[in-house]
Jmol script that loads the backbone (N, CA, C; Angstrom):
load data "model"
ATOM      1  N   MET A   1     112.678  19.219 -56.566  1.00  0.00           N
ATOM      2  CA  MET A   1     111.881  20.261 -57.539  1.00  0.00           C
ATOM      3  C   MET A   1     112.674  20.780 -58.456  1.00  0.00           C
ATOM      4  N   GLN A   2     112.400  20.588 -59.669  1.00  0.00           N
ATOM      5  CA  GLN A   2     112.930  20.995 -61.004  1.00  0.00           C
ATOM      6  C   GLN A   2     112.768  22.500 -61.064  1.00  0.00           C
ATOM      7  N   GLN A   3     113.781  23.445 -61.158  1.00  0.00           N
ATOM      8  CA  GLN A   3     113.296  24.878 -61.446  1.00  0.00           C
ATOM      9  C   GLN A   3     113.369  25.224 -62.678  1.00  0.00           C
ATOM     10  N   THR A   4     112.488  26.050 -62.988  1.00  0.00           N
ATOM     11  CA  THR A   4     111.887  26.501 -64.257  1.00  0.00           C
ATOM     12  C   THR A   4     112.909  27.653 -64.967  1.00  0.00           C
ATOM     13  N   PRO A   5     113.572  27.383 -65.913  1.00  0.00           N
ATOM     14  CA  PRO A   5     114.960  28.309 -66.723  1.00  0.00           C
ATOM     15  C   PRO A   5     114.218  29.587 -66.465  1.00  0.00           C
ATOM     16  N   TYR A   6     115.435  30.523 -66.110  1.00  0.00           N
ATOM     17  CA  TYR A   6     114.984  32.089 -66.000  1.00  0.00           C
ATOM     18  C   TYR A   6     114.970  32.408 -67.353  1.00  0.00           C
ATOM     19  N   ARG A   7     113.728  33.029 -67.781  1.00  0.00           N
ATOM     20  CA  ARG A   7     113.790  33.900 -69.136  1.00  0.00           C
ATOM     21  C   ARG A   7     113.534  35.270 -69.333  1.00  0.00           C
ATOM     22  N   PRO A   8     114.521  35.866 -69.528  1.00  0.00           N
ATOM     23  CA  PRO A   8     114.785  37.417 -69.570  1.00  0.00           C
ATOM     24  C   PRO A   8     113.863  37.589 -70.780  1.00  0.00           C
ATOM     25  N   GLY A   9     113.180  39.290 -70.675  1.00  0.00           N
ATOM     26  CA  GLY A   9     112.366  39.616 -71.672  1.00  0.00           C
ATOM     27  C   GLY A   9     111.508  40.798 -71.206  1.00  0.00           C
ATOM     28  N   PHE A  10     110.210  41.079 -71.514  1.00  0.00           N
ATOM     29  CA  PHE A  10     109.475  42.027 -71.111  1.00  0.00           C
ATOM     30  C   PHE A  10     108.090  41.608 -70.909  1.00  0.00           C
ATOM     31  N   ILE A  11     107.787  41.773 -69.909  1.00  0.00           N
ATOM     32  CA  ILE A  11     106.458  41.277 -69.478  1.00  0.00           C
ATOM     33  C   ILE A  11     105.361  42.563 -69.469  1.00  0.00           C
ATOM     34  N   HIS A  12     104.283  42.178 -70.019  1.00  0.00           N
ATOM     35  CA  HIS A  12     103.109  43.236 -70.427  1.00  0.00           C
ATOM     36  C   HIS A  12     101.948  42.598 -69.545  1.00  0.00           C
ATOM     37  N   THR A  13     101.687  43.236 -68.335  1.00  0.00           N
ATOM     38  CA  THR A  13     100.451  42.574 -67.721  1.00  0.00           C
ATOM     39  C   THR A  13      99.217  43.669 -67.712  1.00  0.00           C
ATOM     40  N   VAL A  14      98.031  43.091 -67.831  1.00  0.00           N
ATOM     41  CA  VAL A  14      96.868  44.150 -68.276  1.00  0.00           C
ATOM     42  C   VAL A  14      95.987  43.556 -67.384  1.00  0.00           C
ATOM     43  N   PHE A  15      95.203  44.282 -66.370  1.00  0.00           N
ATOM     44  CA  PHE A  15      94.003  43.886 -65.596  1.00  0.00           C
ATOM     45  C   PHE A  15      92.871  44.617 -66.153  1.00  0.00           C
ATOM     46  N   PHE A  16      91.951  43.817 -66.415  1.00  0.00           N
ATOM     47  CA  PHE A  16      90.471  44.493 -66.968  1.00  0.00           C
ATOM     48  C   PHE A  16      89.198  44.380 -65.969  1.00  0.00           C
ATOM     49  N   TRP A  17      88.674  45.186 -65.920  1.00  0.00           N
ATOM     50  CA  TRP A  17      87.270  45.495 -64.740  1.00  0.00           C
ATOM     51  C   TRP A  17      86.278  45.446 -66.050  1.00  0.00           C
ATOM     52  N   LEU A  18      85.460  44.650 -65.914  1.00  0.00           N
ATOM     53  CA  LEU A  18      84.510  44.434 -66.723  1.00  0.00           C
ATOM     54  C   LEU A  18      83.275  45.143 -66.304  1.00  0.00           C
ATOM     55  N   LYS A  19      82.278  45.662 -67.387  1.00  0.00           N
ATOM     56  CA  LYS A  19      81.220  46.353 -66.495  1.00  0.00           C
ATOM     57  C   LYS A  19      79.998  45.335 -65.975  1.00  0.00           C
ATOM     58  N   GLU A  20      79.572  45.877 -64.836  1.00  0.00           N
ATOM     59  CA  GLU A  20      78.692  45.116 -64.040  1.00  0.00           C
ATOM     60  C   GLU A  20      77.699  44.628 -64.605  1.00  0.00           C
ATOM     61  N   ASP A  21      77.000  45.419 -65.920  1.00  0.00           N
ATOM     62  CA  ASP A  21      76.073  45.055 -66.677  1.00  0.00           C
ATOM     63  C   ASP A  21      76.307  44.116 -67.985  1.00  0.00           C
ATOM     64  N   LEU A  22      77.456  43.659 -68.121  1.00  0.00           N
ATOM     65  CA  LEU A  22      77.915  43.024 -69.189  1.00  0.00           C
ATOM     66  C   LEU A  22      77.147  41.828 -69.201  1.00  0.00           C
ATOM     67  N   SER A  23      76.644  41.286 -70.623  1.00  0.00           N
ATOM     68  CA  SER A  23      75.849  40.100 -70.638  1.00  0.00           C
ATOM     69  C   SER A  23      76.807  38.939 -70.251  1.00  0.00           C
ATOM     70  N   GLU A  24      76.153  37.824 -69.791  1.00  0.00           N
ATOM     71  CA  GLU A  24      76.824  36.603 -69.148  1.00  0.00           C
ATOM     72  C   GLU A  24      77.702  35.960 -70.598  1.00  0.00           C
ATOM     73  N   GLU A  25      76.892  36.174 -71.611  1.00  0.00           N
ATOM     74  CA  GLU A  25      77.754  35.701 -73.354  1.00  0.00           C
ATOM     75  C   GLU A  25      78.911  36.622 -73.352  1.00  0.00           C
ATOM     76  N   ASP A  26      78.937  37.951 -73.282  1.00  0.00           N
ATOM     77  CA  ASP A  26      80.163  38.625 -73.325  1.00  0.00           C
ATOM     78  C   ASP A  26      81.149  38.376 -72.321  1.00  0.00           C
ATOM     79  N   ARG A  27      80.873  38.142 -71.137  1.00  0.00           N
ATOM     80  CA  ARG A  27      81.739  37.959 -70.050  1.00  0.00           C
ATOM     81  C   ARG A  27      82.483  36.576 -70.266  1.00  0.00           C
ATOM     82  N   ALA A  28      81.549  35.652 -70.817  1.00  0.00           N
ATOM     83  CA  ALA A  28      82.075  34.430 -70.910  1.00  0.00           C
ATOM     84  C   ALA A  28      83.112  34.123 -72.363  1.00  0.00           C
ATOM     85  N   SER A  29      82.764  35.004 -72.995  1.00  0.00           N
ATOM     86  CA  SER A  29      83.472  35.117 -74.547  1.00  0.00           C
ATOM     87  C   SER A  29      84.765  35.888 -74.124  1.00  0.00           C
ATOM     88  N   PHE A  30      84.921  36.763 -73.393  1.00  0.00           N
ATOM     89  CA  PHE A  30      86.194  37.442 -73.276  1.00  0.00           C
ATOM     90  C   PHE A  30      87.271  36.995 -73.215  1.00  0.00           C
ATOM     91  N   PRO A  31      87.465  35.843 -72.417  1.00  0.00           N
ATOM     92  CA  PRO A  31      88.740  35.085 -72.570  1.00  0.00           C
ATOM     93  C   PRO A  31      89.477  34.856 -73.826  1.00  0.00           C
ATOM     94  N   ALA A  32      88.320  34.492 -74.651  1.00  0.00           N
ATOM     95  CA  ALA A  32      88.761  33.809 -75.940  1.00  0.00           C
ATOM     96  C   ALA A  32      89.023  35.119 -77.000  1.00  0.00           C
ATOM     97  N   GLU A  33      88.715  36.272 -76.612  1.00  0.00           N
ATOM     98  CA  GLU A  33      88.824  37.524 -77.297  1.00  0.00           C
ATOM     99  C   GLU A  33      90.366  37.780 -76.859  1.00  0.00           C
ATOM    100  N   LEU A  34      90.618  37.658 -75.579  1.00  0.00           N
ATOM    101  CA  LEU A  34      92.066  37.989 -75.177  1.00  0.00           C
ATOM    102  C   LEU A  34      92.881  36.748 -75.729  1.00  0.00           C
ATOM    103  N   ALA A  35      92.503  35.860 -75.766  1.00  0.00           N
ATOM    104  CA  ALA A  35      93.679  34.706 -76.637  1.00  0.00           C
ATOM    105  C   ALA A  35      94.086  35.020 -78.015  1.00  0.00           C
ATOM    106  N   LYS A  36      92.923  35.714 -78.775  1.00  0.00           N
ATOM    107  CA  LYS A  36      93.206  36.115 -80.204  1.00  0.00           C
ATOM    108  C   LYS A  36      94.675  36.795 -80.331  1.00  0.00           C
ATOM    109  N   LEU A  37      95.123  37.592 -79.181  1.00  0.00           N
ATOM    110  CA  LEU A  37      96.349  38.437 -79.042  1.00  0.00           C
ATOM    111  C   LEU A  37      97.488  37.653 -79.006  1.00  0.00           C
ATOM    112  N   GLY A  38      97.454  36.086 -78.872  1.00  0.00           N
ATOM    113  CA  GLY A  38      98.371  35.530 -78.885  1.00  0.00           C
ATOM    114  C   GLY A  38      98.715  35.181 -80.248  1.00  0.00           C
ATOM    115  N   ALA A  39      98.008  35.327 -81.311  1.00  0.00           N
ATOM    116  CA  ALA A  39      98.603  35.171 -82.489  1.00  0.00           C
ATOM    117  C   ALA A  39      99.587  36.283 -83.060  1.00  0.00           C
ATOM    118  N   ILE A  40      99.780  37.332 -82.216  1.00  0.00           N
ATOM    119  CA  ILE A  40     100.516  38.193 -82.810  1.00  0.00           C
ATOM    120  C   ILE A  40     101.877  37.712 -82.778  1.00  0.00           C
ATOM    121  N   GLU A  41     102.971  37.774 -83.900  1.00  0.00           N
ATOM    122  CA  GLU A  41     104.047  37.297 -84.064  1.00  0.00           C
ATOM    123  C   GLU A  41     105.126  37.396 -83.003  1.00  0.00           C
ATOM    124  N   THR A  42     105.286  38.741 -82.178  1.00  0.00           N
ATOM    125  CA  THR A  42     106.343  38.661 -81.188  1.00  0.00           C
ATOM    126  C   THR A  42     105.779  38.477 -79.721  1.00  0.00           C
ATOM    127  N   VAL A  43     104.693  37.747 -79.828  1.00  0.00           N
ATOM    128  CA  VAL A  43     104.134  37.087 -78.590  1.00  0.00           C
ATOM    129  C   VAL A  43     104.908  35.686 -78.107  1.00  0.00           C
ATOM    130  N   ARG A  44     105.667  35.778 -77.150  1.00  0.00           N
ATOM    131  CA  ARG A  44     106.158  34.455 -76.873  1.00  0.00           C
ATOM    132  C   ARG A  44     105.458  33.635 -75.893  1.00  0.00           C
ATOM    133  N   GLN A  45     104.693  34.184 -74.871  1.00  0.00           N
ATOM    134  CA  GLN A  45     103.827  33.340 -73.953  1.00  0.00           C
ATOM    135  C   GLN A  45     102.799  34.350 -73.556  1.00  0.00           C
ATOM    136  N   ILE A  46     101.299  33.684 -73.536  1.00  0.00           N
ATOM    137  CA  ILE A  46     100.246  34.703 -72.825  1.00  0.00           C
ATOM    138  C   ILE A  46      99.729  33.758 -71.863  1.00  0.00           C
ATOM    139  N   TYR A  47      99.307  34.293 -71.046  1.00  0.00           N
ATOM    140  CA  TYR A  47      98.610  33.754 -69.748  1.00  0.00           C
ATOM    141  C   TYR A  47      97.124  34.703 -69.614  1.00  0.00           C
ATOM    142  N   ILE A  48      95.926  33.911 -69.598  1.00  0.00           N
ATOM    143  CA  ILE A  48      94.851  34.621 -69.322  1.00  0.00           C
ATOM    144  C   ILE A  48      93.701  34.038 -68.306  1.00  0.00           C
ATOM    145  N   GLY A  49      93.312  34.855 -67.155  1.00  0.00           N
ATOM    146  CA  GLY A  49      92.645  34.238 -66.232  1.00  0.00           C
ATOM    147  C   GLY A  49      92.138  35.073 -65.369  1.00  0.00           C
ATOM    148  N   PRO A  50      90.914  34.498 -64.544  1.00  0.00           N
ATOM    149  CA  PRO A  50      90.316  35.190 -63.685  1.00  0.00           C
ATOM    150  C   PRO A  50      91.177  35.597 -62.238  1.00  0.00           C
ATOM    151  N   PRO A  51      90.825  36.272 -61.166  1.00  0.00           N
ATOM    152  CA  PRO A  51      91.471  36.343 -59.881  1.00  0.00           C
ATOM    153  C   PRO A  51      91.657  34.844 -59.476  1.00  0.00           C
ATOM    154  N   ALA A  52      92.713  34.522 -58.831  1.00  0.00           N
ATOM    155  CA  ALA A  52      92.961  33.372 -58.287  1.00  0.00           C
ATOM    156  C   ALA A  52      92.079  33.316 -56.741  1.00  0.00           C
ATOM    157  N   ASN A  53      91.627  32.413 -56.161  1.00  0.00           N
ATOM    158  CA  ASN A  53      90.591  32.147 -55.282  1.00  0.00           C
ATOM    159  C   ASN A  53      91.819  31.802 -53.847  1.00  0.00           C
ATOM    160  N   SER A  54      92.836  33.054 -53.672  1.00  0.00           N
ATOM    161  CA  SER A  54      93.800  32.832 -52.855  1.00  0.00           C
ATOM    162  C   SER A  54      93.142  33.303 -51.416  1.00  0.00           C
ATOM    163  N   ALA A  55      93.886  33.361 -50.614  1.00  0.00           N
ATOM    164  CA  ALA A  55      93.386  33.882 -49.222  1.00  0.00           C
ATOM    165  C   ALA A  55      93.350  35.272 -49.307  1.00  0.00           C
ATOM    166  N   ALA A  56      92.356  35.753 -48.682  1.00  0.00           N
ATOM    167  CA  ALA A  56      92.497  37.325 -48.755  1.00  0.00           C
ATOM    168  C   ALA A  56      93.688  37.943 -47.914  1.00  0.00           C
ATOM    169  N   ARG A  57      94.141  38.949 -48.275  1.00  0.00           N
ATOM    170  CA  ARG A  57      95.021  39.754 -47.496  1.00  0.00           C
ATOM    171  C   ARG A  57      95.147  41.133 -48.137  1.00  0.00           C
ATOM    172  N   ASP A  58      95.451  41.946 -47.067  1.00  0.00           N
ATOM    173  CA  ASP A  58      95.395  43.591 -47.472  1.00  0.00           C
ATOM    174  C   ASP A  58      96.125  43.755 -48.708  1.00  0.00           C
ATOM    175  N   VAL A  59      97.354  43.281 -49.222  1.00  0.00           N
ATOM    176  CA  VAL A  59      98.110  43.440 -50.449  1.00  0.00           C
ATOM    177  C   VAL A  59      97.529  42.902 -51.697  1.00  0.00           C
ATOM    178  N   VAL A  60      96.616  42.129 -51.444  1.00  0.00           N
ATOM    179  CA  VAL A  60      95.863  41.322 -52.619  1.00  0.00           C
ATOM    180  C   VAL A  60      94.816  42.193 -53.212  1.00  0.00           C
ATOM    181  N   ASP A  61      94.592  42.608 -54.452  1.00  0.00           N
ATOM    182  CA  ASP A  61      93.297  43.132 -55.169  1.00  0.00           C
ATOM    183  C   ASP A  61      92.634  41.978 -56.370  1.00  0.00           C
ATOM    184  N   GLY A  62      91.891  41.456 -55.999  1.00  0.00           N
ATOM    185  CA  GLY A  62      91.473  40.583 -56.553  1.00  0.00           C
ATOM    186  C   GLY A  62      89.800  41.181 -57.137  1.00  0.00           C
ATOM    187  N   SER A  63      89.690  42.402 -57.412  1.00  0.00           N
ATOM    188  CA  SER A  63      88.734  43.071 -57.950  1.00  0.00           C
ATOM    189  C   SER A  63      88.691  43.134 -59.579  1.00  0.00           C
ATOM    190  N   TYR A  64      89.360  42.765 -60.058  1.00  0.00           N
ATOM    191  CA  TYR A  64      89.527  42.771 -61.778  1.00  0.00           C
ATOM    192  C   TYR A  64      88.421  41.561 -62.306  1.00  0.00           C
ATOM    193  N   ALA A  65      88.223  41.412 -63.165  1.00  0.00           N
ATOM    194  CA  ALA A  65      87.763  40.443 -63.713  1.00  0.00           C
ATOM    195  C   ALA A  65      88.669  39.410 -64.609  1.00  0.00           C
ATOM    196  N   PHE A  66      89.616  39.860 -65.087  1.00  0.00           N
ATOM    197  CA  PHE A  66      90.518  38.992 -65.838  1.00  0.00           C
ATOM    198  C   PHE A  66      91.911  39.725 -65.753  1.00  0.00           C
ATOM    199  N   ALA A  67      92.943  39.074 -65.896  1.00  0.00           N
ATOM    200  CA  ALA A  67      94.139  39.501 -66.014  1.00  0.00           C
ATOM    201  C   ALA A  67      94.743  38.778 -67.537  1.00  0.00           C
ATOM    202  N   LEU A  68      95.607  39.450 -67.925  1.00  0.00           N
ATOM    203  CA  LEU A  68      96.324  39.337 -69.312  1.00  0.00           C
ATOM    204  C   LEU A  68      97.873  39.491 -69.051  1.00  0.00           C
ATOM    205  N   ILE A  69      98.647  38.388 -69.176  1.00  0.00           N
ATOM    206  CA  ILE A  69     100.032  38.548 -69.062  1.00  0.00           C
ATOM    207  C   ILE A  69     100.741  38.070 -70.469  1.00  0.00           C
ATOM    208  N   VAL A  70     101.578  38.844 -70.884  1.00  0.00           N
ATOM    209  CA  VAL A  70     101.959  38.553 -72.136  1.00  0.00           C
ATOM    210  C   VAL A  70     103.705  38.653 -71.992  1.00  0.00           C
ATOM    211  N   HIS A  71     104.351  37.621 -72.626  1.00  0.00           N
ATOM    212  CA  HIS A  71     105.718  37.959 -72.606  1.00  0.00           C
ATOM    213  C   HIS A  71     106.145  38.064 -73.973  1.00  0.00           C
ATOM    214  N   PHE A  72     107.301  38.933 -74.089  1.00  0.00           N
ATOM    215  CA  PHE A  72     107.952  39.368 -75.471  1.00  0.00           C
ATOM    216  C   PHE A  72     109.231  39.164 -75.038  1.00  0.00           C
ATOM    217  N   ASP A  73     110.047  39.052 -76.397  1.00  0.00           N
ATOM    218  CA  ASP A  73     111.510  39.033 -75.995  1.00  0.00           C
ATOM    219  C   ASP A  73     112.196  40.246 -75.685  1.00  0.00           C
ATOM    220  N   ASP A  74     111.563  41.396 -75.955  1.00  0.00           N
ATOM    221  CA  ASP A  74     112.216  42.614 -75.780  1.00  0.00           C
ATOM    222  C   ASP A  74     110.963  43.691 -75.767  1.00  0.00           C
ATOM    223  N   LEU A  75     111.260  44.992 -75.521  1.00  0.00           N
ATOM    224  CA  LEU A  75     110.327  46.130 -75.542  1.00  0.00           C
ATOM    225  C   LEU A  75     110.155  46.225 -77.226  1.00  0.00           C
ATOM    226  N   ALA A  76     111.009  45.931 -77.905  1.00  0.00           N
ATOM    227  CA  ALA A  76     110.655  46.214 -79.638  1.00  0.00           C
ATOM    228  C   ALA A  76     109.553  45.419 -79.728  1.00  0.00           C
ATOM    229  N   GLY A  77     109.515  44.123 -79.320  1.00  0.00           N
ATOM    230  CA  GLY A  77     108.520  43.113 -79.583  1.00  0.00           C
ATOM    231  C   GLY A  77     106.979  43.633 -79.031  1.00  0.00           C
ATOM    232  N   HIS A  78     107.208  44.295 -77.985  1.00  0.00           N
ATOM    233  CA  HIS A  78     105.966  44.839 -77.210  1.00  0.00           C
ATOM    234  C   HIS A  78     105.639  46.002 -78.166  1.00  0.00           C
ATOM    235  N   ASP A  79     106.374  46.778 -78.615  1.00  0.00           N
ATOM    236  CA  ASP A  79     105.951  47.901 -79.565  1.00  0.00           C
ATOM    237  C   ASP A  79     105.373  47.649 -80.529  1.00  0.00           C
ATOM    238  N   VAL A  80     105.796  46.573 -81.176  1.00  0.00           N
ATOM    239  CA  VAL A  80     104.974  45.540 -82.388  1.00  0.00           C
ATOM    240  C   VAL A  80     103.613  45.530 -82.044  1.00  0.00           C
ATOM    241  N   TYR A  81     103.562  44.867 -80.805  1.00  0.00           N
ATOM    242  CA  TYR A  81     102.160  44.384 -80.274  1.00  0.00           C
ATOM    243  C   TYR A  81     101.167  45.439 -80.245  1.00  0.00           C
ATOM    244  N   GLN A  82     101.719  46.553 -79.603  1.00  0.00           N
ATOM    245  CA  GLN A  82     100.866  47.795 -79.459  1.00  0.00           C
ATOM    246  C   GLN A  82     100.265  48.299 -80.506  1.00  0.00           C
ATOM    247  N   GLU A  83     101.186  48.137 -81.733  1.00  0.00           N
ATOM    248  CA  GLU A  83     100.472  48.879 -83.110  1.00  0.00           C
ATOM    249  C   GLU A  83      99.926  47.766 -84.246  1.00  0.00           C
ATOM    250  N   HIS A  84      99.910  46.355 -83.520  1.00  0.00           N
ATOM    251  CA  HIS A  84      99.501  45.390 -84.726  1.00  0.00           C
ATOM    252  C   HIS A  84      98.141  45.329 -84.951  1.00  0.00           C
ATOM    253  N   PRO A  85      97.512  45.246 -85.914  1.00  0.00           N
ATOM    254  CA  PRO A  85      96.277  45.032 -86.527  1.00  0.00           C
ATOM    255  C   PRO A  85      95.352  44.276 -85.393  1.00  0.00           C
ATOM    256  N   ILE A  86      95.863  43.035 -85.010  1.00  0.00           N
ATOM    257  CA  ILE A  86      95.156  42.375 -84.235  1.00  0.00           C
ATOM    258  C   ILE A  86      95.059  42.750 -82.634  1.00  0.00           C
ATOM    259  N   HIS A  87      95.481  43.493 -82.348  1.00  0.00           N
ATOM    260  CA  HIS A  87      95.423  44.396 -80.962  1.00  0.00           C
ATOM    261  C   HIS A  87      94.671  45.462 -81.278  1.00  0.00           C
ATOM    262  N   LEU A  88      94.790  46.176 -82.130  1.00  0.00           N
ATOM    263  CA  LEU A  88      94.022  47.352 -82.479  1.00  0.00           C
ATOM    264  C   LEU A  88      92.438  46.978 -82.553  1.00  0.00           C
ATOM    265  N   ALA A  89      92.207  45.641 -83.460  1.00  0.00           N
ATOM    266  CA  ALA A  89      90.884  44.970 -83.690  1.00  0.00           C
ATOM    267  C   ALA A  89      90.289  44.703 -82.240  1.00  0.00           C
ATOM    268  N   PHE A  90      91.169  44.206 -81.281  1.00  0.00           N
ATOM    269  CA  PHE A  90      90.635  43.799 -80.175  1.00  0.00           C
ATOM    270  C   PHE A  90      90.124  44.940 -79.160  1.00  0.00           C
ATOM    271  N   ILE A  91      90.770  45.742 -79.136  1.00  0.00           N
ATOM    272  CA  ILE A  91      90.416  47.044 -78.586  1.00  0.00           C
ATOM    273  C   ILE A  91      89.057  47.654 -78.954  1.00  0.00           C
ATOM    274  N   GLU A  92      89.011  47.657 -80.438  1.00  0.00           N
ATOM    275  CA  GLU A  92      87.998  48.055 -80.948  1.00  0.00           C
ATOM    276  C   GLU A  92      86.867  47.528 -80.782  1.00  0.00           C
ATOM    277  N   ALA A  93      86.880  46.166 -80.800  1.00  0.00           N
ATOM    278  CA  ALA A  93      85.543  45.338 -80.463  1.00  0.00           C
ATOM    279  C   ALA A  93      85.490  44.842 -79.046  1.00  0.00           C
ATOM    280  N   ASN A  94      86.417  45.379 -78.137  1.00  0.00           N
ATOM    281  CA  ASN A  94      85.965  45.027 -76.803  1.00  0.00           C
ATOM    282  C   ASN A  94      86.034  46.331 -75.853  1.00  0.00           C
ATOM    283  N   GLU A  95      86.541  47.551 -76.294  1.00  0.00           N
ATOM    284  CA  GLU A  95      86.651  48.640 -75.421  1.00  0.00           C
ATOM    285  C   GLU A  95      85.312  49.110 -74.688  1.00  0.00           C
ATOM    286  N   ASP A  96      84.252  48.534 -75.223  1.00  0.00           N
ATOM    287  CA  ASP A  96      82.957  48.949 -74.443  1.00  0.00           C
ATOM    288  C   ASP A  96      82.685  47.935 -73.504  1.00  0.00           C
ATOM    289  N   LYS A  97      83.201  46.779 -73.138  1.00  0.00           N
ATOM    290  CA  LYS A  97      82.866  45.844 -72.250  1.00  0.00           C
ATOM    291  C   LYS A  97      83.740  46.365 -71.100  1.00  0.00           C
ATOM    292  N   TRP A  98      84.794  46.917 -70.966  1.00  0.00           N
ATOM    293  CA  TRP A  98      85.251  47.452 -69.606  1.00  0.00           C
ATOM    294  C   TRP A  98      85.034  48.668 -69.072  1.00  0.00           C
ATOM    295  N   THR A  99      85.429  48.713 -67.606  1.00  0.00           N
ATOM    296  CA  THR A  99      84.747  49.996 -66.884  1.00  0.00           C
ATOM    297  C   THR A  99      86.680  50.616 -66.483  1.00  0.00           C
ATOM    298  N   ARG A 100      87.406  49.689 -67.070  1.00  0.00           N
ATOM    299  CA  ARG A 100      89.063  50.052 -66.311  1.00  0.00           C
ATOM    300  C   ARG A 100      89.699  48.948 -66.867  1.00  0.00           C
ATOM    301  N   VAL A 101      90.980  49.599 -67.250  1.00  0.00           N
ATOM    302  CA  VAL A 101      92.127  48.810 -67.458  1.00  0.00           C
ATOM    303  C   VAL A 101      93.331  49.249 -66.813  1.00  0.00           C
ATOM    304  N   GLN A 102      94.226  48.612 -66.249  1.00  0.00           N
ATOM    305  CA  GLN A 102      95.327  48.905 -65.466  1.00  0.00           C
ATOM    306  C   GLN A 102      96.577  48.028 -66.258  1.00  0.00           C
ATOM    307  N   VAL A 103      97.550  48.520 -66.539  1.00  0.00           N
ATOM    308  CA  VAL A 103      98.785  47.836 -67.141  1.00  0.00           C
ATOM    309  C   VAL A 103     100.065  47.826 -66.201  1.00  0.00           C
ATOM    310  N   TYR A 104     100.589  47.299 -66.177  1.00  0.00           N
ATOM    311  CA  TYR A 104     102.097  47.167 -65.412  1.00  0.00           C
ATOM    312  C   TYR A 104     102.804  46.411 -66.456  1.00  0.00           C
ATOM    313  N   ASP A 105     103.831  47.085 -66.687  1.00  0.00           N
ATOM    314  CA  ASP A 105     104.861  46.336 -67.494  1.00  0.00           C
ATOM    315  C   ASP A 105     106.152  46.188 -66.873  1.00  0.00           C
ATOM    316  N   THR A 106     106.938  45.333 -67.089  1.00  0.00           N
ATOM    317  CA  THR A 106     108.018  44.701 -66.348  1.00  0.00           C
ATOM    318  C   THR A 106     109.194  44.389 -67.530  1.00  0.00           C
ATOM    319  N   ASP A 107     110.288  44.861 -67.063  1.00  0.00           N
ATOM    320  CA  ASP A 107     111.714  44.387 -67.918  1.00  0.00           C
ATOM    321  C   ASP A 107     112.331  43.528 -67.166  1.00  0.00           C
ATOM    322  N   VAL A 108     112.581  42.334 -67.588  1.00  0.00           N
ATOM    323  CA  VAL A 108     113.017  41.271 -66.865  1.00  0.00           C
ATOM    324  C   VAL A 108     114.671  41.143 -67.516  1.00  0.00           C
ATOM    325  N   PRO A 109     115.583  41.546 -67.013  1.00  0.00           N
ATOM    326  CA  PRO A 109     117.008  41.653 -67.663  1.00  0.00           C
ATOM    327  C   PRO A 109     117.479  40.193 -67.498  1.00  0.00           C
ATOM    328  N   ALA A 110     118.697  40.109 -68.329  1.00  0.00           N
ATOM    329  CA  ALA A 110     119.271  38.827 -68.411  1.00  0.00           C
ATOM    330  C   ALA A 110     120.147  38.579 -67.293  1.00  0.00           C
ATOM    331  N   GLU A 111     120.458  37.294 -66.342  1.00  0.00           N
ATOM    332  CA  GLU A 111     120.796  37.009 -65.501  1.00  0.00           C
ATOM    333  C   GLU A 111     122.317  37.745 -65.308  1.00  0.00           C
TER     334      GLU A 111
END
end "model"
wireframe off; spacefill off
backbone 0.3
color backbone group
């Protein structure tokens, strides 16, 4: 099996819990709203998806609706993203759709 190259950087992981009474249309369009964040120039890679259908274990929390994982070169790239008009527009257009957001940021040092 070929190993994926190690890539240092800054990983911004965001979990979204959507409102129970959110329309199916809004729920279905939410991933496309998240995908718009990939247009920010400091974003190197973006992943979006619902919880995996993996085996239930005490340490697994699959209660969220969608996860967003964004890879930046460094903290400075993340900081640009946080204040970018696309990010701010995403929040303004969508903050009424969620009940909770949880963020985990990870610094991935060079080997």
